[in-house]
LORO-829342 format. One line per 4 residues: number of its first residue (from 1); for each residue y, x, z of N, C-alpha, C. Coordinates in nm, 2 decimals, always signed. Layout:
N
NUM	Y/X/Z/Y/X/Z/Y/X/Z | ...
//
This chain:
288
1	-0.74/-1.16/+0.44/-0.87/-1.23/+0.49/-0.90/-1.21/+0.60 | -0.88/-1.31/+0.69/-0.97/-1.25/+0.91/-1.05/-1.19/+0.89 | -1.03/-1.05/+0.90/-1.20/-0.95/+0.97/-1.14/-1.00/+1.18 | -1.09/-1.03/+1.21/-1.10/-1.10/+1.38/-1.21/-1.09/+1.46
5	-1.29/-1.18/+1.35/-1.42/-1.24/+1.36/-1.56/-1.10/+1.35 | -1.50/-1.03/+1.41/-1.71/-0.95/+1.31/-1.77/-0.98/+1.33 | -1.88/-1.09/+1.43/-1.98/-1.15/+1.36/-1.96/-1.21/+1.30 | -1.84/-1.28/+1.21/-1.86/-1.31/+1.09/-1.78/-1.30/+0.97
9	-1.76/-1.16/+0.97/-1.70/-1.13/+0.88/-1.86/-1.02/+0.90 | -1.95/-0.97/+0.96/-2.04/-0.89/+0.90/-2.16/-0.95/+0.82 | -2.16/-1.12/+0.88/-2.26/-1.17/+0.77/-2.16/-1.15/+0.68 | -2.04/-1.25/+0.65/-1.94/-1.19/+0.52/-2.01/-1.13/+0.40
13	-2.01/-0.98/+0.53/-2.02/-0.89/+0.42/-2.18/-0.88/+0.38 | -2.26/-0.89/+0.50/-2.38/-0.84/+0.45/-2.32/-0.97/+0.29 | -2.36/-1.14/+0.23/-2.33/-1.18/+0.18/-2.27/-1.09/+0.05 | -2.17/-1.06/+0.06/-2.04/-1.03/-0.08/-2.17/-0.86/-0.14
17	-2.20/-0.80/-0.02/-2.31/-0.65/-0.11/-2.44/-0.70/-0.17 | -2.47/-0.86/-0.13/-2.59/-0.90/-0.20/-2.58/-0.95/-0.32 | -2.48/-0.92/-0.34/-2.38/-0.95/-0.53/-2.41/-0.89/-0.66 | -2.43/-0.71/-0.55/-2.47/-0.65/-0.64/-2.31/-0.54/-0.74
21	-2.16/-0.62/-0.76/-2.12/-0.58/-0.78/-2.03/-0.47/-0.76 | -1.95/-0.43/-0.77/-1.86/-0.31/-0.70/-1.78/-0.38/-0.62 | -1.66/-0.52/-0.72/-1.61/-0.64/-0.60/-1.64/-0.64/-0.51 | -1.84/-0.68/-0.45/-1.85/-0.73/-0.37/-1.87/-0.56/-0.30
25	-1.89/-0.54/-0.35/-1.94/-0.36/-0.22/-1.75/-0.34/-0.14 | -1.67/-0.40/-0.22/-1.55/-0.35/-0.22/-1.48/-0.46/-0.07 | -1.55/-0.52/-0.12/-1.51/-0.68/+0.03/-1.57/-0.62/+0.13 | -1.69/-0.56/+0.13/-1.81/-0.53/+0.19/-1.75/-0.42/+0.32
29	-1.67/-0.36/+0.21/-1.62/-0.25/+0.36/-1.49/-0.25/+0.38 | -1.46/-0.35/+0.32/-1.30/-0.43/+0.38/-1.39/-0.55/+0.48 | -1.46/-0.59/+0.46/-1.48/-0.67/+0.54/-1.53/-0.61/+0.75 | -1.56/-0.50/+0.70/-1.64/-0.42/+0.85/-1.61/-0.29/+0.84
33	-1.46/-0.28/+0.82/-1.44/-0.19/+0.82/-1.33/-0.22/+1.01 | -1.32/-0.10/+1.13/-1.31/-0.07/+1.16/-1.17/-0.05/+1.18 | -1.10/-0.13/+1.31/-0.92/-0.11/+1.28/-0.90/-0.01/+1.38 | -0.79/+0.05/+1.28/-0.78/+0.16/+1.41/-0.62/+0.19/+1.49
37	-0.58/+0.28/+1.54/-0.51/+0.30/+1.56/-0.39/+0.36/+1.49 | -0.24/+0.31/+1.46/-0.20/+0.35/+1.34/-0.07/+0.46/+1.41 | -0.16/+0.56/+1.38/-0.04/+0.72/+1.42/+0.11/+0.67/+1.35 | +0.23/+0.70/+1.46/+0.34/+0.60/+1.43/+0.53/+0.75/+1.56
41	+0.55/+0.71/+1.46/+0.68/+0.83/+1.49/+0.79/+0.71/+1.55 | +0.88/+0.79/+1.57/+0.99/+0.68/+1.64/+1.10/+0.78/+1.55 | +1.25/+0.75/+1.46/+1.29/+0.85/+1.47/+1.45/+0.70/+1.45 | +1.58/+0.78/+1.47/+1.67/+0.75/+1.47/+1.77/+0.78/+1.37
45	+1.84/+0.74/+1.33/+1.96/+0.74/+1.25/+2.08/+0.68/+1.21 | +2.17/+0.72/+1.24/+2.36/+0.64/+1.30/+2.29/+0.55/+1.44 | +2.29/+0.42/+1.50/+2.25/+0.43/+1.62/+2.08/+0.33/+1.64 | +2.05/+0.32/+1.51/+1.91/+0.26/+1.47/+1.81/+0.30/+1.55
49	+1.69/+0.30/+1.59/+1.63/+0.31/+1.61/+1.47/+0.24/+1.52 | +1.38/+0.31/+1.36/+1.32/+0.32/+1.34/+1.18/+0.38/+1.38 | +1.11/+0.34/+1.25/+0.94/+0.36/+1.27/+0.91/+0.48/+1.18 | +0.79/+0.54/+1.18/+0.81/+0.55/+1.03/+0.56/+0.59/+1.06
53	+0.50/+0.47/+0.97/+0.40/+0.49/+0.99/+0.28/+0.60/+0.95 | +0.18/+0.64/+0.94/+0.07/+0.68/+0.91/-0.01/+0.64/+0.82 | -0.08/+0.65/+0.69/-0.14/+0.62/+0.54/-0.26/+0.53/+0.65 | -0.28/+0.38/+0.56/-0.39/+0.29/+0.61/-0.50/+0.35/+0.54
57	-0.55/+0.41/+0.48/-0.68/+0.47/+0.41/-0.73/+0.31/+0.38 | -0.77/+0.21/+0.44/-0.81/+0.08/+0.41/-0.81/+0.07/+0.34 | -0.67/-0.01/+0.39/-0.55/-0.06/+0.26/-0.56/+0.01/+0.14 | -0.50/+0.12/+0.21/-0.48/+0.20/-0.01/-0.58/+0.19/-0.06
61	-0.74/+0.19/-0.08/-0.77/+0.23/-0.13/-0.90/+0.07/-0.20 | -0.91/+0.00/-0.11/-1.02/-0.05/-0.10/-0.94/-0.25/-0.17 | -0.73/-0.23/-0.19/-0.70/-0.32/-0.20/-0.70/-0.31/-0.37 | -0.70/-0.45/-0.39/-0.61/-0.43/-0.58/-0.49/-0.39/-0.58
65	-0.47/-0.34/-0.67/-0.36/-0.28/-0.72/-0.25/-0.41/-0.66 | -0.12/-0.35/-0.57/+0.01/-0.44/-0.58/-0.08/-0.44/-0.38 | -0.14/-0.57/-0.42/-0.12/-0.56/-0.24/-0.23/-0.37/-0.16 | -0.24/-0.25/-0.26/-0.31/-0.15/-0.19/-0.17/-0.05/-0.12
69	+0.01/-0.14/-0.18/+0.02/-0.03/-0.11/+0.05/-0.10/+0.04 | +0.04/-0.14/+0.06/+0.07/-0.22/+0.26/-0.01/-0.10/+0.26 | -0.12/-0.04/+0.27/-0.17/+0.04/+0.34/-0.12/+0.22/+0.30 | +0.01/+0.23/+0.22/+0.06/+0.36/+0.17/+0.20/+0.39/+0.34
73	+0.25/+0.53/+0.35/+0.32/+0.54/+0.47/+0.44/+0.49/+0.45 | +0.48/+0.44/+0.59/+0.60/+0.38/+0.62/+0.70/+0.55/+0.69 | +0.80/+0.50/+0.60/+0.85/+0.58/+0.66/+1.07/+0.59/+0.60 | +1.05/+0.59/+0.72/+1.29/+0.51/+0.76/+1.37/+0.62/+0.71
77	+1.26/+0.78/+0.72/+1.39/+0.91/+0.71/+1.39/+0.94/+0.51 | +1.27/+0.88/+0.48/+1.30/+0.87/+0.27/+1.30/+0.68/+0.27 | +1.35/+0.65/+0.34/+1.38/+0.52/+0.30/+1.30/+0.50/+0.24 | +1.16/+0.47/+0.29/+1.07/+0.43/+0.19/+0.99/+0.29/+0.28
81	+1.02/+0.26/+0.30/+0.95/+0.08/+0.38/+0.86/-0.04/+0.28 | +0.93/-0.07/+0.24/+0.90/-0.21/+0.10/+0.81/-0.07/+0.02 | +0.72/-0.15/-0.02/+0.57/-0.22/-0.09/+0.67/-0.28/-0.27 | +0.69/-0.13/-0.29/+0.72/-0.13/-0.51/+0.72/-0.28/-0.53
85	+0.84/-0.25/-0.55/+0.88/-0.44/-0.65/+0.85/-0.57/-0.53 | +0.87/-0.48/-0.42/+0.92/-0.59/-0.28/+1.03/-0.57/-0.29 | +1.12/-0.56/-0.40/+1.24/-0.54/-0.27/+1.31/-0.65/-0.35 | +1.24/-0.73/-0.38/+1.33/-0.91/-0.43/+1.31/-0.99/-0.32
89	+1.21/-0.94/-0.19/+1.15/-1.01/-0.10/+1.23/-1.06/-0.03 | +1.35/-1.09/-0.05/+1.43/-1.13/+0.06/+1.48/-1.26/+0.09 | +1.56/-1.28/+0.27/+1.59/-1.46/+0.26/+1.49/-1.49/+0.25 | +1.49/-1.64/+0.18/+1.33/-1.75/+0.21/+1.16/-1.67/+0.21
93	+1.25/-1.58/+0.09/+1.07/-1.50/+0.09/+1.00/-1.37/+0.18 | +1.11/-1.37/+0.24/+1.08/-1.27/+0.32/+0.96/-1.29/+0.47 | +0.95/-1.47/+0.49/+0.88/-1.57/+0.56/+0.74/-1.53/+0.61 | +0.72/-1.53/+0.39/+0.57/-1.49/+0.37/+0.53/-1.37/+0.38
97	+0.59/-1.27/+0.47/+0.54/-1.13/+0.51/+0.45/-1.10/+0.57 | +0.41/-1.23/+0.67/+0.30/-1.16/+0.75/+0.19/-1.22/+0.75 | +0.16/-1.35/+0.62/+0.09/-1.39/+0.50/+0.01/-1.28/+0.48 | +0.05/-1.21/+0.43/+0.03/-1.07/+0.38/-0.11/-1.02/+0.41
101	-0.12/-1.01/+0.56/-0.20/-0.96/+0.66/-0.19/-0.99/+0.81 | -0.27/-1.10/+0.85/-0.25/-1.23/+0.95/-0.29/-1.17/+1.00 | -0.37/-1.05/+1.02/-0.38/-1.04/+1.18/-0.37/-0.85/+1.19 | -0.30/-0.81/+1.12/-0.24/-0.67/+1.11/-0.06/-0.68/+1.10
105	+0.02/-0.80/+1.23/+0.17/-0.79/+1.22/+0.25/-0.67/+1.22 | +0.12/-0.55/+1.31/+0.26/-0.43/+1.35/+0.26/-0.31/+1.22 | +0.22/-0.39/+1.04/+0.21/-0.28/+0.94/+0.38/-0.36/+0.92 | +0.32/-0.52/+0.91/+0.45/-0.57/+0.88/+0.53/-0.61/+0.94
109	+0.60/-0.56/+1.05/+0.67/-0.52/+1.09/+0.77/-0.45/+1.05 | +0.65/-0.30/+1.04/+0.76/-0.19/+1.08/+0.79/-0.16/+0.92 | +0.74/-0.22/+0.80/+0.84/-0.24/+0.65/+0.98/-0.38/+0.73 | +0.98/-0.46/+0.83/+1.07/-0.48/+0.76/+1.20/-0.46/+0.92
113	+1.16/-0.32/+0.94/+1.21/-0.33/+1.00/+1.37/-0.31/+1.02 | +1.42/-0.19/+0.94/+1.52/-0.19/+0.84/+1.64/-0.27/+0.80 | +1.57/-0.38/+0.76/+1.55/-0.57/+0.75/+1.66/-0.61/+0.88 | +1.56/-0.63/+1.03/+1.58/-0.68/+1.10/+1.67/-0.62/+1.23
117	+1.73/-0.44/+1.19/+1.79/-0.43/+1.25/+1.92/-0.44/+1.21 | +1.94/-0.51/+1.06/+2.06/-0.52/+0.99/+2.15/-0.64/+1.07 | +2.04/-0.72/+1.10/+2.14/-0.82/+1.23/+2.17/-0.84/+1.32 | +2.17/-0.72/+1.41/+2.20/-0.65/+1.51/+2.32/-0.56/+1.53
121	+2.33/-0.51/+1.44/+2.34/-0.35/+1.36/+2.53/-0.43/+1.26 | +2.43/-0.45/+1.17/+2.55/-0.50/+1.04/+2.64/-0.61/+1.05 | +2.52/-0.69/+1.13/+2.59/-0.84/+1.19/+2.54/-0.99/+1.03 | +2.43/-0.85/+0.96/+2.30/-0.99/+0.92/+2.35/-1.04/+0.87
125	+2.29/-1.21/+0.84/+2.24/-1.31/+0.88/+2.13/-1.28/+0.81 | +2.02/-1.38/+0.88/+1.87/-1.48/+0.79/+1.75/-1.41/+0.83 | +1.77/-1.21/+0.82/+1.58/-1.18/+0.88/+1.51/-1.18/+0.93 | +1.61/-1.23/+1.04/+1.55/-1.29/+1.23/+1.51/-1.38/+1.25
129	+1.45/-1.47/+1.03/+1.36/-1.62/+1.03/+1.21/-1.59/+1.05 | +1.21/-1.46/+1.10/+1.03/-1.40/+1.02/+1.00/-1.40/+1.13 | +1.10/-1.32/+1.26/+1.03/-1.30/+1.40/+0.90/-1.43/+1.48 | +0.89/-1.56/+1.48/+0.82/-1.63/+1.56/+0.68/-1.61/+1.46
133	+0.72/-1.62/+1.32/+0.58/-1.63/+1.27/+0.50/-1.46/+1.29 | +0.60/-1.34/+1.27/+0.52/-1.18/+1.39/+0.45/-1.28/+1.43 | +0.54/-1.31/+1.56/+0.48/-1.30/+1.73/+0.36/-1.47/+1.70 | +0.31/-1.54/+1.57/+0.20/-1.62/+1.58/+0.06/-1.59/+1.52
137	+0.07/-1.42/+1.55/+0.03/-1.34/+1.32/-0.11/-1.31/+1.48 | -0.25/-1.32/+1.47/-0.33/-1.27/+1.51/-0.39/-1.16/+1.62 | -0.28/-1.13/+1.50/-0.31/-0.88/+1.60/-0.22/-0.83/+1.61 | -0.25/-0.75/+1.67/-0.22/-0.69/+1.85/-0.03/-0.66/+1.80
141	+0.08/-0.69/+1.92/+0.21/-0.74/+1.86/+0.20/-0.56/+1.95 | +0.25/-0.48/+1.88/+0.28/-0.33/+1.97/+0.44/-0.28/+1.92 | +0.45/-0.12/+1.92/+0.54/-0.08/+1.88/+0.66/-0.15/+1.80 | +0.62/-0.21/+1.67/+0.72/-0.21/+1.56/+0.74/-0.38/+1.55
145	+0.61/-0.42/+1.67/+0.68/-0.58/+1.61/+0.82/-0.61/+1.74 | +0.82/-0.52/+1.91/+0.86/-0.53/+1.99/+1.02/-0.45/+1.98 | +0.97/-0.40/+1.85/+1.10/-0.32/+1.83/+1.25/-0.43/+1.74 | +1.16/-0.48/+1.61/+1.14/-0.63/+1.59/+1.23/-0.69/+1.61
149	+1.20/-0.73/+1.78/+1.22/-0.87/+1.87/+1.32/-0.86/+1.90 | +1.38/-0.71/+1.98/+1.46/-0.61/+2.06/+1.56/-0.61/+1.93 | +1.59/-0.56/+1.86/+1.68/-0.64/+1.70/+1.72/-0.71/+1.72 | +1.62/-0.82/+1.70/+1.67/-1.01/+1.65/+1.75/-1.05/+1.82
153	+1.71/-1.02/+1.98/+1.78/-1.07/+2.08/+1.91/-0.99/+2.02 | +2.00/-0.91/+1.97/+2.10/-0.85/+2.00/+2.17/-0.94/+1.84 | +2.10/-1.04/+1.73/+2.16/-1.05/+1.67/+2.28/-1.13/+1.66 | +2.42/-1.11/+1.59/+2.50/-1.12/+1.56/+2.56/-1.31/+1.55
157	+2.46/-1.35/+1.45/+2.49/-1.52/+1.47/+2.31/-1.60/+1.54 | +2.37/-1.67/+1.61/+2.27/-1.78/+1.70/+2.19/-1.82/+1.60 | +2.10/-1.84/+1.52/+2.08/-1.88/+1.46/+1.94/-1.71/+1.49 | +1.96/-1.62/+1.44/+1.86/-1.49/+1.46/+1.86/-1.53/+1.60
161	+1.95/-1.52/+1.65/+1.91/-1.50/+1.82/+1.79/-1.58/+1.84 | +1.80/-1.68/+1.84/+1.72/-1.82/+1.83/+1.58/-1.82/+1.78 | +1.57/-1.75/+1.67/+1.43/-1.72/+1.60/+1.38/-1.62/+1.72 | +1.48/-1.46/+1.78/+1.40/-1.43/+1.85/+1.35/-1.49/+1.98
165	+1.47/-1.58/+2.05/+1.39/-1.63/+2.20/+1.23/-1.71/+2.20 | +1.22/-1.75/+2.01/+1.11/-1.82/+2.00/+1.02/-1.75/+2.02 | +1.05/-1.64/+1.95/+0.92/-1.58/+1.87/+0.87/-1.46/+2.06 | +0.96/-1.44/+2.06/+0.97/-1.42/+2.25/+0.80/-1.48/+2.32
169	+0.93/-1.62/+2.32/+0.77/-1.70/+2.43/+0.68/-1.74/+2.37 | +0.72/-1.74/+2.25/+0.55/-1.76/+2.20/+0.47/-1.67/+2.17 | +0.55/-1.51/+2.17/+0.45/-1.36/+2.23/+0.44/-1.40/+2.34 | +0.53/-1.44/+2.51/+0.48/-1.40/+2.61/+0.35/-1.52/+2.68
173	+0.34/-1.68/+2.60/+0.28/-1.78/+2.59/+0.10/-1.70/+2.57 | +0.05/-1.66/+2.50/+0.02/-1.54/+2.40/-0.06/-1.43/+2.51 | +0.03/-1.44/+2.59/-0.05/-1.28/+2.64/-0.02/-1.19/+2.59 | +0.09/-1.20/+2.53/+0.12/-1.06/+2.41/+0.25/-0.96/+2.36
177	+0.28/-1.03/+2.53/+0.42/-0.94/+2.55/+0.44/-0.83/+2.58 | +0.47/-0.74/+2.61/+0.51/-0.66/+2.67/+0.63/-0.64/+2.74 | +0.63/-0.63/+2.85/+0.78/-0.68/+2.90/+0.88/-0.53/+2.90 | +0.77/-0.41/+2.98/+0.84/-0.31/+3.03/+0.83/-0.28/+2.86
181	+0.81/-0.24/+2.78/+0.86/-0.21/+2.65/+0.96/-0.21/+2.56 | +0.94/-0.40/+2.59/+1.05/-0.40/+2.56/+1.22/-0.46/+2.60 | +1.19/-0.37/+2.70/+1.30/-0.37/+2.83/+1.28/-0.28/+2.81 | +1.24/-0.16/+2.77/+1.30/+0.00/+2.71/+1.34/-0.02/+2.58
185	+1.30/-0.10/+2.50/+1.36/-0.06/+2.37/+1.51/-0.12/+2.35 | +1.51/-0.21/+2.45/+1.68/-0.32/+2.45/+1.74/-0.24/+2.52 | +1.71/-0.14/+2.59/+1.76/+0.01/+2.76/+1.82/+0.13/+2.62 | +1.70/+0.12/+2.50/+1.80/+0.25/+2.40/+1.90/+0.18/+2.34
189	+1.86/+0.03/+2.26/+1.94/-0.03/+2.17/+2.08/-0.03/+2.23 | +2.06/-0.09/+2.34/+2.16/-0.15/+2.42/+2.29/+0.05/+2.43 | +2.21/+0.14/+2.49/+2.30/+0.27/+2.51/+2.32/+0.30/+2.38 | +2.24/+0.31/+2.27/+2.32/+0.40/+2.13/+2.42/+0.27/+2.07
193	+2.47/+0.18/+2.08/+2.50/+0.06/+2.06/+2.47/+0.00/+1.92 | +2.33/-0.04/+1.90/+2.36/-0.13/+1.84/+2.35/-0.26/+1.87 | +2.25/-0.27/+2.00/+2.22/-0.43/+2.03/+2.42/-0.45/+2.12 | +2.45/-0.56/+2.11/+2.55/-0.56/+2.18/+2.50/-0.66/+2.40
197	+2.57/-0.61/+2.50/+2.53/-0.70/+2.59/+2.54/-0.84/+2.62 | +2.67/-0.88/+2.54/+2.72/-1.07/+2.53/+2.60/-1.06/+2.43 | +2.53/-1.01/+2.35/+2.51/-1.13/+2.24/+2.34/-1.13/+2.29 | +2.28/-1.04/+2.39/+2.16/-1.02/+2.46/+2.13/-1.13/+2.56
201	+2.29/-1.08/+2.62/+2.29/-1.24/+2.77/+2.28/-1.32/+2.68 | +2.33/-1.38/+2.58/+2.31/-1.50/+2.54/+2.18/-1.53/+2.56 | +2.17/-1.44/+2.52/+1.97/-1.47/+2.43/+1.84/-1.49/+2.56 | +1.85/-1.43/+2.63/+1.80/-1.42/+2.73/+1.88/-1.55/+2.86
205	+1.94/-1.57/+2.87/+1.99/-1.64/+2.90/+1.90/-1.80/+2.83 | +1.93/-1.82/+2.76/+1.85/-1.91/+2.66/+1.71/-1.89/+2.71 | +1.60/-1.83/+2.70/+1.54/-1.80/+2.76/+1.45/-1.84/+2.85 | +1.60/-1.79/+2.98/+1.59/-1.82/+3.12/+1.55/-2.02/+3.09
209	+1.65/-2.10/+3.04/+1.68/-2.22/+3.04/+1.51/-2.25/+3.05 | +1.44/-2.24/+2.94/+1.37/-2.28/+2.90/+1.20/-2.33/+2.91 | +1.24/-2.20/+3.07/+1.12/-2.14/+3.21/+1.04/-2.07/+3.20 | +1.09/-1.98/+3.14/+1.06/-1.84/+3.09/+1.10/-1.79/+3.24
213	+1.19/-1.78/+3.32/+1.25/-1.66/+3.36/+1.17/-1.52/+3.43 | +1.07/-1.52/+3.49/+0.96/-1.48/+3.54/+0.93/-1.32/+3.41 | +0.97/-1.42/+3.27/+0.96/-1.35/+3.12/+1.07/-1.24/+3.10 | +1.17/-1.27/+3.16/+1.28/-1.19/+3.09/+1.33/-1.14/+3.22
217	+1.28/-1.16/+3.36/+1.28/-1.12/+3.40/+1.18/-0.97/+3.45 | +1.15/-0.94/+3.40/+0.99/-0.85/+3.32/+1.06/-0.79/+3.33 | +1.20/-0.83/+3.20/+1.21/-0.70/+3.04/+1.39/-0.69/+3.10 | +1.47/-0.74/+3.19/+1.56/-0.71/+3.24/+1.55/-0.55/+3.36
221	+1.43/-0.62/+3.47/+1.40/-0.51/+3.53/+1.38/-0.38/+3.52 | +1.31/-0.38/+3.41/+1.31/-0.22/+3.29/+1.40/-0.21/+3.20 | +1.54/-0.26/+3.27/+1.67/-0.22/+3.15/+1.80/-0.19/+3.19 | +1.83/-0.32/+3.29/+1.90/-0.29/+3.35/+1.94/-0.12/+3.45
225	+1.83/-0.05/+3.57/+1.85/+0.04/+3.59/+1.92/+0.21/+3.54 | +1.86/+0.15/+3.36/+1.88/+0.28/+3.28/+2.10/+0.26/+3.26 | +2.09/+0.12/+3.25/+2.27/+0.05/+3.19/+2.32/+0.02/+3.29 | +2.28/+0.07/+3.45/+2.36/+0.03/+3.63/+2.35/+0.28/+3.64
229	+2.28/+0.31/+3.56/+2.29/+0.43/+3.57/+2.46/+0.47/+3.52 | +2.45/+0.39/+3.35/+2.57/+0.51/+3.35/+2.68/+0.49/+3.38 | +2.63/+0.37/+3.34/+2.83/+0.27/+3.49/+2.89/+0.34/+3.57 | +2.75/+0.41/+3.64/+2.75/+0.51/+3.80/+2.87/+0.65/+3.68
233	+2.82/+0.67/+3.63/+2.82/+0.79/+3.56/+2.93/+0.82/+3.47 | +2.99/+0.68/+3.43/+3.07/+0.67/+3.29/+3.05/+0.76/+3.17 | +2.94/+0.76/+3.21/+2.83/+0.80/+3.05/+2.88/+0.72/+2.95 | +2.84/+0.65/+2.97/+2.87/+0.51/+2.80/+2.90/+0.40/+2.86
237	+3.07/+0.44/+2.83/+3.13/+0.32/+2.93/+3.13/+0.15/+2.80 | +3.07/+0.22/+2.62/+3.12/+0.13/+2.59/+2.97/+0.00/+2.61 | +2.86/+0.03/+2.66/+2.76/-0.03/+2.72/+2.78/-0.14/+2.88 | +2.89/-0.13/+2.94/+2.94/-0.20/+3.02/+3.00/-0.29/+3.02
241	+3.08/-0.33/+2.89/+3.02/-0.47/+2.85/+2.98/-0.57/+2.84 | +2.93/-0.70/+2.89/+2.85/-0.77/+2.91/+2.76/-0.75/+3.03 | +2.73/-0.65/+3.12/+2.66/-0.58/+3.22/+2.63/-0.73/+3.25 | +2.79/-0.75/+3.31/+2.75/-0.87/+3.41/+2.70/-0.97/+3.35
245	+2.69/-0.98/+3.28/+2.65/-1.13/+3.23/+2.53/-1.09/+3.25 | +2.43/-0.97/+3.18/+2.32/-0.92/+3.20/+2.23/-0.97/+3.32 | +2.35/-0.85/+3.46/+2.33/-0.90/+3.58/+2.30/-1.03/+3.71 | +2.42/-1.13/+3.63/+2.42/-1.32/+3.58/+2.24/-1.32/+3.65
249	+2.17/-1.31/+3.48/+2.04/-1.35/+3.48/+1.96/-1.35/+3.51 | +1.98/-1.22/+3.55/+1.85/-1.14/+3.61/+1.84/-1.18/+3.75 | +2.03/-1.22/+3.85/+2.00/-1.24/+3.94/+1.96/-1.38/+3.97 | +1.94/-1.47/+3.91/+1.89/-1.62/+3.88/+1.71/-1.63/+3.85
253	+1.66/-1.52/+3.74/+1.58/-1.49/+3.71/+1.46/-1.48/+3.87 | +1.50/-1.34/+3.89/+1.44/-1.29/+3.97/+1.45/-1.36/+4.11 | +1.54/-1.49/+4.12/+1.53/-1.54/+4.28/+1.41/-1.65/+4.24 | +1.38/-1.70/+4.12/+1.33/-1.75/+4.14/+1.16/-1.68/+4.08
257	+1.15/-1.61/+4.06/+1.00/-1.59/+4.03/+0.94/-1.61/+4.22 | +1.02/-1.65/+4.31/+0.87/-1.58/+4.40/+0.98/-1.51/+4.57 | +0.96/-1.50/+4.62/+1.02/-1.46/+4.79/+1.06/-1.31/+4.79 | +1.09/-1.25/+4.78/+1.10/-1.14/+4.81/+1.06/-1.11/+4.66
261	+1.05/-1.11/+4.60/+1.01/-1.04/+4.40/+1.19/-0.91/+4.38 | +1.28/-1.00/+4.35/+1.37/-0.95/+4.41/+1.35/-0.81/+4.47 | +1.31/-0.81/+4.62/+1.32/-0.69/+4.69/+1.21/-0.55/+4.61 | +1.14/-0.58/+4.66/+0.99/-0.52/+4.57/+1.02/-0.50/+4.50
265	+1.05/-0.54/+4.35/+1.07/-0.48/+4.21/+1.17/-0.40/+4.23 | +1.30/-0.47/+4.24/+1.45/-0.37/+4.22/+1.40/-0.24/+4.27 | +1.39/-0.21/+4.43/+1.37/-0.14/+4.46/+1.21/-0.02/+4.45 | +1.11/-0.06/+4.37/+1.06/+0.03/+4.27/+1.10/+0.07/+4.18
269	+1.19/+0.04/+4.11/+1.22/+0.08/+4.01/+1.37/+0.17/+4.00 | +1.45/+0.14/+4.12/+1.58/+0.18/+4.11/+1.62/+0.31/+4.05 | +1.71/+0.35/+4.07/+1.76/+0.50/+3.98/+1.85/+0.53/+4.11 | +1.93/+0.64/+4.07/+2.06/+0.72/+4.21/+2.16/+0.60/+4.17
273	+2.18/+0.55/+4.03/+2.26/+0.50/+4.05/+2.31/+0.32/+4.17 | +2.14/+0.35/+4.16/+2.15/+0.22/+4.24/+2.13/+0.22/+4.40 | +2.21/+0.17/+4.52/+2.15/+0.26/+4.71/+2.06/+0.21/+4.72 | +1.99/+0.22/+4.78/+1.86/+0.19/+4.85/+1.90/+0.13/+4.91
277	+1.77/+0.00/+4.88/+1.81/-0.14/+4.92/+1.94/-0.21/+4.89 | +1.91/-0.16/+4.75/+2.07/-0.27/+4.64/+1.99/-0.40/+4.65 | +1.99/-0.49/+4.59/+1.90/-0.61/+4.55/+2.01/-0.71/+4.45 | +1.97/-0.71/+4.36/+2.06/-0.82/+4.26/+2.09/-0.96/+4.26
281	+2.02/-0.96/+4.34/+1.98/-1.15/+4.37/+1.96/-1.20/+4.49 | +2.03/-1.28/+4.53/+1.96/-1.36/+4.66/+1.86/-1.38/+4.69 | +1.71/-1.38/+4.52/+1.64/-1.41/+4.60/+1.55/-1.28/+4.70 | +1.63/-1.16/+4.69/+1.53/-1.02/+4.72/+1.62/-1.02/+4.88
285	+1.63/-0.90/+4.93/+1.74/-0.85/+5.11/+1.84/-0.92/+5.06 | +1.94/-0.90/+4.95/+2.07/-0.96/+4.99/+2.13/-0.82/+5.07 | +2.08/-0.71/+5.04/+2.12/-0.55/+5.14/+2.23/-0.52/+4.99 | +2.32/-0.44/+5.07/+2.46/-0.41/+4.96/+2.49/-0.26/+5.00
//
């Protein structure tokens, strides 16, 4: 049930409470419960980055059996991310997960993270098809949604990457994409080896061709300095393959985001690996 419209939810809660039944009171509590920030922590296993979520009491105690498991903690360390009896919700059924909590995409995304990571790490095909539905959800897109998107953009199969690009465009159009957060996540996943730069370059190039060049540049300008620093020091040679393609996409996008945009942004975010005044595209100063 949607409770984002607080005035409508409060009016419905009064009517539910007036029924004088246990079910009515439970519904009234649900309708008037204020959404709280989810307690989250990151956990790294092999090359993956996953999330642990704390309990959501309003979901755990006030929803009927079966659905109340949505409020239980999510733990990647204990392999506890699915709800009981949900293990068969794969493939075609996975796309219906966002409908369970249409205004809480973070709760759904955190439980889907292990599946989404598999499209990049294990070359599994199909799980990323749910990403556009997550992006269309009414709630805020936070850490879990952005991590799911990052894995999707690095997927092995083209149809999964296209689904991730669709989700990226939907989030950007609705003002719910955080390019800096996504760029930071992608930088971490590329450095760990979970996401291959060649695959990511294909995805962001596709997004850029739709006209989302400013969005793509906002993501890449956060990610590339970290990878360039590794390249300069030789710390992570595996991440160098495909870096040239990412730089090409970044230069093309930066050139079209406005005169001088490349220089101003790149200088502000450069690291020791990038020489002062270095600009990745002809839209900036051109200094080397």
